[in-house]
VOGU-3710 file (C-alpha; in Angstrom, 3 decimals, decimal comma):
1> xxxxxxxxxx> 0,000/0,000/0,000  1,055/3,597/-0,565  2,401/5,020/2,660  1,868/8,602/3,787  5,076/10,627/3,887  4,473/13,708/6,007  7,496/15,618/4,717  6,486/15,159/1,100  2,868/15,965/1,917  3,876/19,277/3,507
11> xxxxxxxxxx> 6,049/20,308/0,577  3,436/19,254/-1,968  0,832/21,322/-0,144  3,179/24,307/-0,125  3,876/23,852/-3,834  0,198/23,807/-4,742  -0,598/26,775/-2,532  2,290/29,179/-3,058  4,552/28,031/-5,898  3,877/31,175/-7,923
21> xxxxxxxxxx> 3,845/33,439/-4,884  7,294/32,410/-3,661  9,117/32,784/-6,992  11,267/35,961/-6,996  9,582/36,987/-3,731  11,134/38,253/-0,537  10,070/35,524/1,903  9,508/36,340/5,569  8,972/33,542/8,088  8,234/33,878/11,774
31> xxxxxxxxxx> 10,001/31,676/14,318  7,336/28,960/14,169  7,361/28,732/10,371  11,153/28,664/10,308  11,088/25,865/12,852  8,668/23,876/10,681  10,696/24,337/7,477  13,774/23,255/9,404  12,236/19,760/9,508  11,264/19,958/5,824
41> xxxxxxxxxx> 14,815/20,395/4,606  15,763/23,830/5,855  16,794/26,574/3,467  17,676/24,063/0,770  14,053/23,052/0,302  12,926/26,665/-0,080  15,721/27,648/-2,460  14,312/25,215/-5,018  11,261/27,488/-5,406  13,398/30,447/-6,499
51> xxxxxxxxxx> 12,822/33,055/-3,771  14,602/36,383/-3,836  15,680/35,964/-0,207  14,544/34,257/3,000  14,440/36,447/6,099  13,138/36,477/9,644  9,770/38,169/10,093  10,572/39,319/13,622  13,736/41,060/12,359  12,309/42,562/9,154
61> xxxxxxxxxx> 14,364/45,482/7,894  14,861/47,743/4,870  18,210/46,024/4,336  16,415/42,822/3,335  15,795/44,344/-0,106  19,539/44,402/-0,768  19,772/40,613/-0,659  19,244/38,746/-3,930  19,705/34,983/-3,951  18,075/34,573/-7,360
71> xxxxxxxxxx> 19,851/36,048/-10,381  16,571/36,758/-12,199  15,194/38,855/-9,344  14,446/42,495/-10,042  16,410/45,232/-8,365  13,268/46,564/-6,658  11,289/44,249/-4,386  7,916/43,609/-6,044  6,643/40,543/-4,162  6,628/39,741/-0,458
81> xxxxxxxxxx> 5,541/36,401/1,012  4,860/36,144/4,753  4,543/32,706/6,397  3,282/32,728/9,975  2,054/30,280/12,597  0,133/32,860/14,618  -3,021/34,914/14,443  -3,035/37,693/11,873  -3,715/40,158/14,659  -0,674/38,876/16,564
91> xxxxxxxxxx> 1,806/39,300/13,682  0,237/42,464/12,273  2,968/44,535/13,906  5,554/42,674/11,806  3,488/42,648/8,603  2,995/46,394/8,914  6,759/46,744/9,311  7,222/44,891/6,013  4,810/47,288/4,289  6,678/50,248/5,720
101> xxxxxxxxxx> 10,096/48,887/4,766  9,057/47,870/1,229  6,433/50,430/0,298  6,751/49,854/-3,470  5,799/46,178/-3,525  3,020/45,081/-5,867  1,991/41,734/-4,344  1,755/40,793/-0,666  0,887/37,172/0,156  0,298/35,984/3,713
111> xxxxxxxxxx> 0,204/32,267/4,553  -1,074/31,494/8,028  -1,481/28,135/9,721  -4,570/29,390/11,588  -7,835/29,001/9,686  -10,601/31,585/9,464  -12,758/29,519/11,818  -9,977/29,439/14,409  -9,510/33,199/14,061  -13,186/33,822/14,726
121> xxxxxxxxxx> -13,331/31,738/17,938  -9,977/32,709/19,447  -10,409/35,047/22,440  -7,395/37,157/21,418  -8,765/37,932/17,942  -11,797/40,083/17,171  -11,971/39,192/13,494  -15,216/37,553/12,430  -15,995/34,461/10,393  -14,720/36,253/7,274
131> xxxxxxxxxx> -11,438/37,036/9,012  -9,176/36,921/5,971  -11,315/39,307/3,937  -11,681/41,740/6,833  -7,962/41,787/7,511  -7,191/42,155/3,806  -9,327/45,279/3,495  -7,726/46,761/6,574  -4,243/46,219/5,108  -5,400/47,961/1,930
141> xxxxxxxxxx> -6,518/50,981/3,922  -3,178/51,107/5,724  -1,300/50,874/2,430  -3,393/53,674/0,953  -2,581/55,865/3,943  1,096/55,015/3,631  1,085/55,816/-0,106  -0,526/59,195/0,500  2,147/60,034/3,076  4,913/59,154/0,649
151> xxxxxxxxxx> 3,333/61,084/-2,233  2,818/64,149/-0,051  6,389/63,989/1,194  5,250/63,955/4,799  7,414/61,035/5,818  10,773/59,771/4,735  11,641/56,113/4,647  13,708/56,533/7,787  10,814/58,091/9,654  8,535/55,298/8,485
161> xxxxxxxxxx> 10,868/52,703/9,906  10,994/54,619/13,179  7,191/54,772/13,178  6,809/51,040/12,909  9,266/50,443/15,738  7,323/52,875/17,926  3,723/52,900/19,094  2,158/54,458/15,974  1,073/51,082/14,573  -2,508/50,414/15,617
171> xxxxxxxxxx> -3,250/46,869/16,710  -6,146/45,233/14,847  -7,816/44,210/18,097  -7,962/47,905/19,081  -9,373/48,988/15,728  -13,099/49,586/15,223  -14,271/47,361/12,370  -17,807/48,802/12,304  -17,106/51,272/9,478  -15,275/48,613/7,508
181> xxxxxxxxxx> -18,133/46,134/7,867  -20,673/48,767/6,829  -18,659/49,404/3,664  -18,635/45,680/2,881  -22,404/45,437/3,296  -23,008/48,523/1,150  -20,623/47,488/-1,631  -20,653/44,183/-3,498  -17,569/42,003/-3,441  -15,163/43,510/-5,933
191> xxxxxxxxxx> -11,673/42,705/-6,968  -8,835/44,530/-5,347  -7,834/46,198/-8,619  -11,207/48,019/-8,660  -10,315/49,840/-5,454  -7,634/51,908/-7,221  -4,999/50,205/-5,154  -1,630/49,275/-6,629  -1,042/46,532/-4,038  -2,493/43,056/-4,495
201> xxxxxxxxxx> -3,007/41,286/-1,165  -3,565/37,538/-0,860  -4,265/35,831/2,454  -4,317/32,034/2,392  -4,632/29,241/4,901  -1,630/26,888/4,938  -2,563/24,091/7,376  0,476/21,869/6,768  2,874/23,910/8,905  4,145/21,235/11,266
211> xxxxxxxxxx> 7,406/19,589/12,297  7,763/16,067/10,806  10,219/14,372/13,161  10,166/11,430/10,750  8,078/10,655/7,696  5,395/9,212/10,012  5,706/11,295/13,209  4,951/14,976/13,705  4,510/17,711/16,304  3,558/21,375/16,175
221> xxxxxxxxxx> 6,236/24,101/16,037  7,115/25,168/19,572  6,976/28,835/18,569  3,572/28,453/16,915  0,125/29,284/18,231  -1,152/25,716/18,652  1,801/24,410/20,671  1,765/27,426/22,984  -2,004/27,416/23,520  -3,130/26,231/26,986
231> xxxxxxxxxx> -4,578/22,725/27,295  -6,298/23,417/30,615  -7,870/26,301/32,464  -5,706/28,674/34,459  -6,805/27,174/37,781  -5,912/23,618/36,762  -3,990/21,841/39,493  -1,711/20,090/37,004  -0,870/23,241/35,021  -1,934/24,616/31,647
241> xxxxxxxxxx> 0,591/22,616/29,620  -1,175/19,270/30,111  -4,826/18,151/29,899  -6,768/18,342/33,125  -7,569/14,956/34,651  -10,366/16,043/36,983  -13,008/15,950/34,247  -14,160/19,532/34,879  -14,482/20,314/31,153  -17,938/21,593/30,280
251> xxxxxxxxxx> -19,769/20,161/27,299  -19,852/23,334/25,235  -17,426/25,164/23,000  -16,631/27,719/25,696  -15,545/24,954/28,062  -12,878/23,517/25,767  -9,430/25,061/26,336  -8,262/27,015/23,322  -5,460/24,499/22,756  -8,050/21,741/22,362
261> xxxxxxxxxx> -10,171/23,637/19,830  -7,079/24,617/17,813  -5,936/20,974/17,760  -9,359/19,866/16,503  -9,276/22,526/13,789  -5,796/21,414/12,684  -6,740/17,725/12,538  -9,842/18,605/10,517  -7,775/20,402/7,862  -5,007/17,780/8,028
271> xxxxxxxxxx> -7,524/15,109/7,046  -8,491/17,188/4,022  -4,876/17,697/2,950  -4,082/13,979/3,239  -7,391/12,894/1,679  -8,550/11,014/4,777  -11,906/10,556/6,483  -11,437/10,003/10,195  -13,325/7,632/12,464  -12,593/9,311/15,783
281> xxxxxxxxxx> -11,788/7,383/18,985  -10,751/9,034/22,232  -9,260/8,128/25,608  -9,295/10,867/28,229  -11,508/13,815/29,231  -9,986/16,489/26,981  -9,547/14,077/24,076  -13,247/13,262/24,307  -14,175/16,934/23,944  -11,718/17,397/21,074
291> xxxxxxxxxx> -13,180/14,347/19,335  -16,702/15,680/19,717  -15,639/19,057/18,326  -13,774/17,388/15,463  -16,770/15,311/14,364  -18,855/18,478/14,242  -16,279/20,178/12,011  -15,919/17,133/9,755  -19,648/16,444/9,383  -20,303/18,261/6,117
301> xxxxxxxxxx> -16,942/17,259/4,638  -17,715/13,560/5,138  -20,914/13,971/3,129  -19,587/16,180/0,335  -16,304/14,334/-0,294  -16,621/10,609/-0,924  -13,212/10,004/-2,458  -11,378/10,216/0,845  -9,786/7,109/2,284  -11,123/5,902/5,645
311> xxxxxxxxxx> -8,711/6,154/8,553  -8,853/5,699/12,298  -7,891/8,559/14,606  -7,127/7,845/18,261  -6,853/10,862/20,583  -5,122/10,227/23,930  -4,565/12,596/26,849  -0,916/12,913/27,808  -1,891/13,130/31,480  -2,951/9,474/31,459
321> xxxxxxxxxx> 0,703/8,447/31,163  3,154/10,845/32,790  5,661/8,090/33,507  6,884/7,896/29,911  7,717/11,602/29,329  9,475/11,834/32,703  11,637/8,739/32,149  15,098/8,500/30,589  14,837/5,887/27,864  17,370/4,346/25,498
331> xxxxxxxxxx> 15,711/5,953/22,483  18,159/7,828/20,272  15,635/10,577/19,550  15,153/11,300/23,252  18,886/11,646/23,780  19,398/13,810/20,702  16,722/16,312/21,693  18,010/16,304/25,281  21,707/16,725/24,462  21,736/18,828/21,283
341> xxxxxxxxxx> 21,901/22,594/21,364  18,819/24,457/20,205  18,220/27,938/18,882  16,754/30,492/21,231  12,988/30,808/21,431  12,110/33,978/19,516  8,386/34,054/20,225  8,290/37,108/22,442  5,808/39,947/22,492  7,183/43,208/21,207
351> xxxxxxxxxx> 6,540/46,484/22,914  4,007/47,586/20,352  1,821/44,507/20,509  -1,341/43,926/22,493  -1,057/41,648/25,492  -2,716/38,277/25,133  -5,858/37,527/27,114  -4,965/33,843/27,401  -1,922/32,347/29,067  0,633/30,681/26,850
361> xxxxxxxxxx> 2,789/27,627/27,475  6,508/28,207/27,151  8,096/25,448/25,082  11,729/25,169/23,939  12,453/25,347/20,242  12,844/22,059/18,366  15,398/23,455/15,918  18,319/21,306/17,066  21,892/21,855/15,908  24,462/19,197/15,023
371> xxxxxxxxxx> 27,723/20,764/13,718  29,546/18,588/11,189  33,071/20,014/11,091  35,487/17,142/10,357  38,890/16,807/8,714  39,653/19,582/6,247  36,120/20,923/6,356  36,237/23,480/9,134  33,022/24,700/10,691  32,335/28,409/10,324
381> xxxxxxxxxx> 30,842/30,382/13,164  27,224/31,496/13,246  26,854/34,236/10,635  24,549/37,141/10,132  21,486/35,837/8,335  20,650/39,062/6,502  24,174/39,711/5,225  24,993/36,183/4,012  21,861/35,022/2,214  23,185/36,078/-1,197
391> xxxxxxxxxx> 26,380/34,099/-0,634  24,246/31,179/0,518  22,394/31,207/-2,779  25,622/31,347/-4,779  27,021/28,454/-2,777  23,875/26,427/-3,294  23,905/27,113/-7,040  27,513/26,059/-7,323  26,925/22,838/-5,428  24,225/21,879/-7,951
401> xxxxxxxxxx> 26,195/22,970/-11,024  28,034/19,659/-11,384  31,505/21,241/-11,488  34,601/19,374/-10,431  34,873/19,878/-6,713  38,560/19,011/-6,529  39,504/21,872/-8,865  37,665/24,577/-6,935  39,598/26,485/-4,283  36,422/27,752/-2,635
411> xxxxxxxxxx> 34,876/24,318/-2,239  35,869/24,051/1,418  34,250/27,400/2,219  31,132/26,533/0,193  30,606/23,166/1,845  31,282/24,382/5,367  29,099/27,443/4,874  26,152/25,494/3,526  26,216/22,660/6,025  27,306/24,395/9,185
421> xxxxxxxxxx> 24,737/27,146/8,817  23,746/26,646/12,421  24,336/22,885/12,161  20,750/22,197/11,121  20,188/18,451/11,433  17,411/18,151/8,860  19,023/20,394/6,240  20,229/18,516/3,158  22,052/19,558/-0,003  19,699/19,738/-2,967
431> xxxxxxxxxx> 17,106/17,428/-1,460  14,752/17,610/1,501  14,859/13,905/2,270  17,635/12,642/4,518  17,467/8,888/3,988  19,417/8,149/7,160  17,386/10,092/9,700  14,162/8,090/9,861  15,872/4,767/10,426  18,077/6,163/13,192
441> xxxxxxxxxx> 15,580/8,366/15,024  13,065/5,534/15,166  15,550/3,161/16,805  17,393/2,509/20,047  20,878/3,803/20,776  22,684/0,483/20,322  20,873/-0,352/17,086  21,540/3,122/15,694  25,227/2,828/16,550  25,633/-0,443/14,660
451> xxxxxxxxxx> 23,669/0,938/11,699  25,830/4,065/11,421  29,024/2,023/11,675  27,789/-0,214/8,878  27,031/2,773/6,650  30,400/4,379/7,342  32,255/1,151/6,577  30,389/0,858/3,291  31,252/4,471/2,474  34,996/3,962/3,052
461> xxxxxxxxxx> 34,903/0,475/1,459  35,969/-1,348/4,593  34,833/-4,860/5,383  35,308/-7,517/8,038  35,136/-5,060/10,926  33,371/-6,210/14,044  30,661/-3,840/15,312  31,541/-2,069/18,535  29,486/-1,741/21,675  28,195/1,405/23,302
471> xxxxxxxxxx> 31,055/3,122/25,112  34,225/5,187/24,633  35,594/2,747/22,050  32,463/3,244/19,947  33,107/6,988/19,792  36,721/6,397/18,765  35,550/4,004/16,053  33,121/6,589/14,635  35,772/9,296/14,658  38,252/7,014/12,912
481> xxxxxxxxxx> 35,784/6,089/10,174  34,824/9,717/9,623  38,465/10,715/9,381  39,063/8,140/6,662  36,018/9,406/4,805  37,219/13,016/5,034  40,506/12,262/3,260  38,682/12,558/-0,058  36,865/15,885/-0,303  34,537/14,663/-3,039
491> xxxxxxxxxx> 33,442/11,698/-0,928  33,044/13,944/2,086  30,668/16,249/0,245  28,834/13,250/-1,188  28,279/11,709/2,249  27,607/14,940/4,145  24,325/13,626/5,544  26,019/10,461/6,784  28,751/12,494/8,481  26,183/14,594/10,262
501> xxxxxxxxxx> 24,095/11,681/11,541  27,267/9,936/12,726  28,084/13,019/14,788  24,519/12,904/16,064  25,048/9,342/17,315  28,426/10,319/18,749  26,801/13,175/20,653  24,200/10,764/22,062  27,092/8,619/23,354  29,011/11,509/24,918
511> xxxxxxxxxx> 30,543/10,109/28,133  29,785/13,148/30,298  26,147/13,448/29,251  25,524/9,722/28,980  26,831/9,044/32,487  24,126/11,143/34,092  21,479/9,828/31,668  22,392/6,215/32,407  22,472/6,951/36,120  18,935/8,337/36,050
521> xxxxxxxxxx> 17,830/5,414/33,889  19,197/2,964/36,458  17,552/4,905/39,292  14,215/4,645/37,496  14,723/0,901/37,127  15,296/0,690/40,880  12,004/2,503/41,485  10,256/0,082/39,127  11,556/-2,842/41,165  10,688/-1,058/44,430
531> xxxxxxxxxx> 7,006/-0,952/43,458  6,741/-4,724/43,750  8,881/-4,907/46,912  6,881/-4,345/50,092  10,043/-3,850/52,173  11,151/-0,843/50,128  9,585/2,600/49,734  9,703/4,783/46,642  9,671/7,895/48,829  12,746/6,785/50,769
541> xxxxxxxxxx> 14,593/6,002/47,535  13,832/9,483/46,173  14,822/11,027/49,499  18,240/9,368/49,313  18,816/10,844/45,844  17,792/14,297/47,089  20,226/14,089/50,004  23,043/13,039/47,689  22,285/15,881/45,284  22,563/18,472/48,049
551> xxxxxxxxxx> 25,432/16,950/50,008  28,822/18,570/49,534  31,178/15,645/49,880  34,936/15,666/49,423  37,225/12,776/48,791  40,211/12,026/50,997  42,592/13,399/48,373  40,595/16,626/48,145  40,128/17,408/51,829  42,519/20,348/51,524
561> xxxxxxxxxx> 41,010/21,493/48,213  38,292/24,167/48,349  36,408/22,752/45,337  33,809/20,050/46,105  33,589/16,742/44,305  31,362/16,939/41,244  28,032/15,262/41,979  26,407/12,843/39,571  22,884/14,151/40,203  21,725/17,702/40,724
571> xxxxxxxxxx> 18,646/18,714/42,663  16,783/19,163/39,383  17,593/15,552/38,523  16,272/14,467/41,908  13,036/16,410/41,373  12,662/14,869/37,912  13,040/11,490/39,550  10,356/12,545/42,045  7,955/13,200/39,146  8,664/9,718/37,823
581> xxxxxxxxxx> 8,247/8,201/41,289  4,956/9,938/42,051  3,536/9,035/38,640  4,638/5,433/39,106  3,256/5,256/42,645  -0,091/6,720/41,644  -0,405/4,245/38,800  0,778/1,170/40,695  -0,102/1,628/44,375  -3,809/0,988/44,831
591> xxxxxxxxxx> -3,860/1,507/48,614  -2,373/4,998/48,611  -3,266/7,671/51,136  -5,901/10,358/50,626  -3,443/13,245/50,215  -0,912/11,353/48,143  0,595/7,964/47,377  2,909/8,036/50,423  2,403/8,396/54,145  2,577/11,792/55,802
601> xxxxxxxxxx> 5,803/10,926/57,579  7,561/9,848/54,381  6,397/12,946/52,551  7,470/15,299/55,342  10,912/13,747/55,317  11,111/14,212/51,551  9,969/17,844/51,812  12,599/18,655/54,409  15,283/17,010/52,292  14,320/19,188/49,312
611> xxxxxxxxxx> 14,283/22,367/51,425  17,749/21,582/52,788  19,052/20,781/49,306  17,722/24,069/47,910  19,405/25,975/50,734  22,733/24,351/49,865  22,388/24,531/46,064  22,835/28,255/45,526  24,002/27,821/41,914  20,866/26,057/40,677
621> xxxxxxxxxx> 17,874/28,016/39,399  14,336/26,714/39,699  11,244/28,053/38,015  9,040/27,535/41,056  11,372/29,771/43,108  11,362/32,757/40,748  9,125/34,762/43,051  11,445/34,135/46,010  14,894/34,401/44,434  15,226/38,128/45,079
631> xxxxxxxxxx> 14,621/37,680/48,797  16,326/34,319/49,236  19,680/34,856/47,514  20,660/38,145/49,229  19,994/36,679/52,662  21,962/33,597/51,720  24,886/35,785/50,644  24,536/37,834/53,822  24,684/34,755/55,995  27,695/33,461/54,080
641> xxxxxxxxxx> 29,420/36,812/54,551  28,943/36,675/58,319  30,351/33,188/58,458  33,631/34,553/57,105  33,998/36,986/59,998  33,057/34,561/62,764  34,095/30,966/63,041  31,615/28,301/64,056  32,761/28,236/67,716  32,349/32,001/68,103
651> xxxxxxxxxx> 28,940/31,895/66,445  27,752/29,183/68,839  28,986/31,177/71,830  27,183/34,310/70,674  23,945/32,428/70,091  24,172/30,676/73,486  24,805/33,953/75,285  21,915/35,601/73,478  19,609/32,747/74,428  20,643/33,030/78,070
661> xxxxxxxxxx> 19,962/36,769/78,127  16,459/36,410/76,736  14,886/35,741/80,157  12,027/37,750/81,647  12,483/38,975/85,269  9,355/40,891/86,275  10,850/41,895/89,671  13,624/43,846/87,945  12,497/46,594/85,600  16,028/46,972/84,222
671> xxxxxxxxxx> 16,274/50,756/84,327  19,855/50,650/85,545  20,928/48,352/82,671  20,124/50,767/79,868  23,641/52,113/79,687  25,055/48,595/79,512  22,804/47,655/76,552  24,509/50,255/74,388  27,802/48,381/74,653  26,502/45,006/73,372
681> xxxxxxxxxx> 28,770/43,346/70,863  27,793/44,218/67,268  28,468/40,693/66,066  25,634/39,441/68,232  23,099/41,526/66,312  24,558/40,510/62,964  24,287/36,836/63,832  20,690/37,240/64,977  19,787/39,089/61,791  21,449/36,422/59,674
691> xxxxxxxxxx> 19,696/33,665/61,591  16,355/35,431/61,168  16,943/35,869/57,455  17,908/32,238/57,065  14,792/31,005/58,861  12,543/33,352/56,910  14,075/32,245/53,614  13,588/28,595/54,562  9,938/29,253/55,388  9,445/30,920/52,013
701> xxxxxxxxxx> 11,126/28,014/50,258  8,988/25,643/52,307  5,829/27,327/51,001  7,002/26,936/47,412  7,963/23,307/48,025  4,448/22,681/49,345  3,117/24,014/46,025  5,415/21,583/44,224  4,036/18,667/46,226  0,478/19,694/45,417
711> xxxxxxxxxx> 1,465/19,358/41,768  3,087/15,988/42,478  -0,149/14,826/44,111  -1,981/15,669/40,877  0,652/13,726/38,948  -0,040/10,666/41,089  -3,807/11,119/40,701  -3,617/11,441/36,896  -2,931/7,752/36,293  -5,962/6,672/38,309
721> xxxxxxxxxx> -8,269/7,550/35,411  -7,336/4,184/33,897  -7,969/2,366/37,193  -11,676/3,082/37,513  -13,952/0,077/37,166  -12,369/-2,516/34,871  -9,944/-0,259/33,024  -6,923/-1,368/35,017  -7,202/-5,005/33,943  -5,888/-4,361/30,439
731> xxxxxxxxxx> -2,992/-2,069/31,333  -1,531/-3,116/34,701  1,773/-5,027/34,373  1,158/-5,455/30,652  4,040/-5,116/28,226  1,937/-5,430/25,088  2,729/-9,104/24,589  0,154/-10,427/27,032  2,548/-11,162/29,870  3,939/-9,308/32,851
741> xxxxxxxxxx> 7,258/-7,586/32,440  9,693/-5,664/34,634  10,606/-3,352/31,750  7,755/-0,896/31,565  6,154/-0,022/28,223  4,413/3,220/27,359  0,642/3,530/27,223  0,827/4,222/23,478  2,613/0,915/22,902  0,027/-0,986/24,948
751> xxxxxxxxxx> -2,847/0,674/23,101  -1,310/-0,071/19,724  -0,650/-3,699/20,623  -4,289/-4,094/21,662  -5,400/-2,480/18,405  -3,229/-4,731/16,239  -4,406/-7,768/18,227  -8,024/-6,660/17,543  -8,756/-6,733/21,262  -11,155/-4,534/23,170
761> xxxxxxxxxx> -9,672/-1,372/24,651  -11,287/-0,465/27,983  -12,351/3,146/28,366  -12,114/4,037/24,677  -14,938/6,153/23,259  -16,091/6,186/19,642  -17,552/9,384/18,191  -20,161/8,712/15,537  -19,850/10,540/12,255  -22,394/13,009/10,924
771> xxxxxxxxxx> -23,989/10,366/8,708  -24,052/7,814/11,518  -25,855/10,210/13,820  -28,492/10,909/11,146  -29,127/7,192/10,595  -29,323/6,681/14,351  -32,009/9,322/14,721  -34,256/7,664/12,136  -33,790/4,228/13,698  -31,313/2,732/11,216
781> xxxxxxxxxx> -28,493/1,152/13,166  -25,095/0,647/11,588  -22,395/-1,802/12,565  -20,071/-0,149/15,050  -16,663/0,347/13,390  -13,491/-0,894/15,037  -10,216/0,934/15,099  -8,394/-2,310/14,341  -10,149/-2,539/10,955  -8,522/0,660/9,670
791> xxxxxxxxxx> -5,596/0,340/7,284  -4,456/3,851/8,207  -4,221/4,674/11,918  -3,218/8,020/13,368  -2,501/8,355/17,091  -2,468/11,924/18,382  -1,324/12,582/21,960  -2,818/15,781/23,361  0,080/17,237/25,329  3,089/15,835/23,493
801> xxxxxxxxxx> 4,962/12,696/22,478  8,392/11,259/23,240  11,067/9,569/21,181  10,429/6,305/23,012  6,824/6,278/21,789  7,935/6,886/18,198  10,354/3,983/18,581  7,755/1,668/20,133  5,249/2,334/17,344  7,736/0,863/14,880
811> xxxxxxxxxx> 8,485/-2,024/17,231  4,783/-2,870/17,481  4,512/-2,986/13,696  7,523/-5,286/13,493  6,097/-7,624/16,130  2,948/-8,161/14,070  4,875/-7,898/10,765  2,527/-5,217/9,481  5,031/-2,679/8,161  3,611/-2,965/4,635
821> xxxxxxxxxx> -0,036/-3,592/5,520  -0,713/-0,834/8,067  0,228/2,817/7,864  0,568/4,134/11,420  1,209/7,821/12,100  1,882/9,284/15,525  1,618/12,958/16,388  1,405/15,226/19,381  1,221/18,787/20,582  4,967/18,990/21,135
831> xxxxxxxxxx> 8,052/16,850/21,719  8,694/16,149/25,392  12,018/15,377/27,032  12,365/14,732/30,786  13,566/18,317/31,228  10,546/19,645/29,319  8,252/17,588/31,541  10,000/18,988/34,609  9,528/22,564/33,380  5,843/22,034/32,565
841> xxxxxxxx> 4,993/20,375/35,880  7,338/21,810/38,496  8,883/24,794/36,758  5,455/26,419/36,351  4,260/25,933/39,938  4,859/29,595/40,736  2,568/30,674/37,905  -0,536/28,826/39,048
//
């Protein structure tokens, strides 16, 4: 059967929608769109369409017109293409800047990933159901006003640029659309050329702006509107970044969090782009509401379009399985996204923009960087994007010209410039498809290592080499093979993608980073074994890790050295392990206590250990302590300063003497002792003040730690949704193969194994289609469809997916040998690493 390739589908959709608009155009992309095209091949994929230049929308400038990557481009900018992942009202400040900077353009095209329906229902946008047409007419009015200013000589180009950086740009949500709407009602729809306007404005919906991690796995751009939209109400006990598990969602459109309605809108348009007709199944409270909303959106489309292929869509709440995103797996993708450097998140409100009414979820960018400098090819430093785009285009044209690379003196600069442009992992030369990535990112670390070694040996024509194991020798083997490949510059350019993915595997095996990762992985295995051991306690195990993270130990050889021994785990690692432990305890321990899975004594001991560790870890920053850092750190520094003036023995003597003097004698009024009080030692007051500050800071930290434990209690309660009634029978101690296993599998793997085995899934809910509901009302019953009957299955996790789940989807297909018979796609709101899960759950405690 023909498999769905998400990367090709996105590029084909872009070609059909904007092939003519991008040719010879100055292309502006916001941070979310740039992040999405990073996974589609980077700049190389866009250069094939012949743009004039590719620039950042947030940094739009008059200087962008000086860049020409296409030789056929005109001297004057005539076409501008804007690609955005936000509301039109949100990016209007930047679009207006483009109009100001390039006032002589003839065509302005805006591609947005947010549909008109989503614009009309979003609380931060006042545009109506005809949002695109309303916004288009408003841009025309602004351009007319700008043209009149230029013709009258009232504003120079420099002043216009200063205007747009100031507060003179009016936000569309502050503008009164009543006059504009009255004009539209009074006048019939007419073409833009009839309005005596020289600018042609096109606003189109481009729904396929997503990040394909592989050809069958996708997430939303972290800088885009959908990924940053809240998935729960502001008062949710588990935070706004994950679906609420209390079932407080109301059964109306106003009760669905905006992130849920945006996800439903995206899936509705995704089905249309892929030619699919979804049978919707859900598991979880928020997924149920999204499924209901999705069937309402897809009702008319199912009737009008009969050529679509049937497919099954399973929506799952991330909150039902918080163990998987908080665990450290042996998936290569998890390690790559945890270890690799990422570009800074650029999605920040500018000074001239209206504040959002809804809270947004902060997510790190997915644009990972893997530098590939090896041998003679030296990596260049990060370069100015606006100044080097023309050289980028020349380099790209030369690489595709077929010239002899060995005879060109500038080949080294060209290759290093093109491939180390930020070290973009998914950026290829001349093609958007990296044939190595999918196979590696969908596998485990050991399997990926052997695969890369095999490819490198084939590239350098070496045979009869035994594959190495994971460890330092494996890194040396990869470096040796890459060095042999780099001896021939032509071969090095030919195998650039292979060199980059080999460095990706090498980075995942880095001894410093892997040591901590493996240590946390082993600690999680200990907690898994502790669950089934009545003599051990998960809380005590976590408490030991917390104590070790805060303890400042020194070895015997370093007793005279002022620097402490480097600890394996930090306090953040211990808290991440606490998330895993609480999620595991809530899912596994049936007889837990009312306030949490552990006894009050165990929890109090754990709280005190965390408070003590925070007091000792002055170099670590925690999101839940942001409100207290200003008051906590100065007092800590003050107390440390006093300790340098007084030794411990003197401090104890001062405190003992002060305690002895604080005695009340009502027979002595103390009038004669007033003169003596003036001569009290000053150090005594300093010590008391320091002690008071230390106690007050600890109390403040204690309050914030209590908020963290309230969040941990919700984490433990989240897994109990699957334990009501008979739901636990299919998931407890089940590894997907029908037997108990000590190695825990993710919920997605268990669900998929049940689907492929054509077994019943407890708790799953099917949402009838529009046609099915009509037949049901007139008394005609239809056979209830089964998800296992679908040849195409899409699993969407509301809240995010992990690399382990992408890996286990492929493993499930291999177990049933259905790689060619079933097309399984997995998607999610974002990509979650253990650090991301920590930031969403604990790092945001101060904001709720």
